[in-house]
C-alpha angles and dihedrals in degrees: 000000000000091000091061095051095058095059092046090049091049091049091052092048092048091049091051091049091050090051092050093046094046090055092056119103096260118151117265124253122217121226090263090058096253116136113242129202115250114210102230096196094051122092088219094059091099093046115101132179088249094053092050094047091047091050092052093047095047097044098042091036111227115183130216096018121161128191114240118232116235093251092057098046092079088060088067106031128043103219137092114264089215086079087070132076093190137000144169122194122186125180132175114273088217117087089214094059127079094196113140138163116186126172122185129186111196128224114244109280095014117144106248091191091065090057093043091052090050092049091049090051090048093053093046091052092048090049090054090049096048098038093090099014097060118357093190090056089047088057089051089053092049087060095046115142123221114189127189129186127164100296099355131086127178134186118199127188113165143120095258097045095160091055091048090048091051091051091055095042090055089059118092088230094063104025090109095035126145108231134195137177117225116238106166093291136080114298094217 
């Protein structure tokens, strides 16, 4: 019995140490493993693509969402991930659902229009797919929201689109965002 307590104790200690270390002011690391500079005097320095996506998903709520791995993102969007400093892409795990929450932070100097064009093409393709497959999901896609602010872009497809939009607009990253609703034509 004593042999089992020591590993549990070590696991608890290691978990506590990880929590303490993760709360330190260490620089952030983007999904591709490159260290990124965190602006210490900005209120958005603690905001990550993951935290924004998680907030949208938890407050909307959107069920059955799964985070896409970097190697699968290019199967959905036609742009180079090196344009991004941080990103989080969630899509429904169900083939019959169009739900999607994607947050992108651009590298300095990256062309936001390239990403916006790729996201527009992605939504248009999904709309074609769901038009006959699932009309309710097609309606969701026709109300998709694409937001763009300085170095942040978000794509929202979910049942409670206004709630998702409000969550993002309350973030310092998107408070001055340009927003559009998709309706079978280019968003920007």
